C-alpha positions in Angstrom: -28.3 7.4 13.3 -28.6 7.7 17.1 -31.8 6.7 18.9 -32.0 9.4 21.2 -31.3 13.3 20.4 -27.9 14.6 21.5 -28.1 17.9 22.7 -26.8 21.1 20.8 -24.2 21.6 23.6 -22.5 18.5 23.3 -22.6 18.6 19.4 -20.8 22.4 19.6 -18.1 21.4 22.2 -17.1 18.4 20.1 -16.8 20.7 16.9 -14.8 23.1 18.7 -12.2 20.6 20.2 -11.9 18.5 16.9 -12.8 20.6 14.1 -14.3 19.3 11.0 -12.9 15.7 12.1 -14.0 13.2 14.6 -12.3 11.3 17.3 -11.3 8.2 15.2 -10.0 10.7 12.4 -7.9 12.7 15.3 -6.5 9.1 16.2 -5.8 8.0 12.7 -3.7 11.3 12.3 -2.0 10.9 15.3 -1.0 7.0 14.5 0.1 8.0 11.0 2.5 10.6 13.0 3.7 8.0 15.4 4.1 5.4 12.7 6.3 8.0 10.4 8.2 8.8 13.6 8.9 5.0 14.1 9.8 4.9 10.5 12.3 7.5 10.3 14.0 6.6 13.9 13.8 2.8 14.6 15.5 2.1 11.4 19.2 2.7 10.2 19.0 4.5 7.2 20.5 7.4 5.8 18.8 10.7 6.6 17.1 11.0 3.1 15.7 8.0 3.5 14.4 8.7 7.0 12.6 11.8 5.9 10.9 9.7 3.2 9.9 6.9 5.5 8.4 9.6 8.2 6.3 11.2 5.2 5.3 8.1 4.1 4.0 7.2 7.3 2.6 10.5 7.7 0.8 10.2 4.7 -0.6 6.9 5.3 -2.4 8.5 8.4 -3.7 11.4 6.5 -5.0 9.5 4.2 -7.1 7.1 7.2 -7.9 10.6 8.6 -9.3 12.4 5.3 -11.1 9.4 3.7 -13.9 8.8 6.2 -15.0 12.7 6.4 -15.1 12.3 2.7 -17.8 9.7 3.0 -15.8 7.0 0.7 -13.3 3.8 1.7 -9.8 4.5 1.4 -9.4 2.7 -1.5 -11.9 4.7 -3.2 -10.6 7.7 -2.2 -7.1 7.0 -3.2 -8.1 6.4 -6.4 -10.0 9.6 -6.8 -7.0 11.3 -5.5 -4.5 9.6 -8.2 -7.0 10.6 -11.3 -7.3 14.0 -10.2 -3.5 14.3 -9.4 -2.8 12.8 -12.7 -5.4 15.3 -14.3 -3.7 18.0 -12.7 -0.3 17.0 -13.8 -1.6 16.0 -17.3 -3.1 20.0 -17.8 0.3 21.3 -16.5 2.3 19.5 -18.8 0.5 20.4 -21.9 1.1 24.1 -20.8 -2.7 25.0 -20.0 -3.0 28.5 -18.8 
């Protein structure tokens, strides 16, 4: 909580520039992109493994960026995402409509 009121123009400008994410989440997403690029191009691996490393770094930044707006820690976010992904997959494998 802030100790002083913030003018609505400042809040509106920040919302227009960054969307629903804040500056920290934007920087986490950029850091994930940079980490993915580093993993893809700095290591001497075949092309498929480079692409997988890029996706790994990008997903790390995405998890850090998306866990905060959901109001939870990263480990809780990953656990709930894993449970949701498994339940959806289990439902699909049962042949549900």
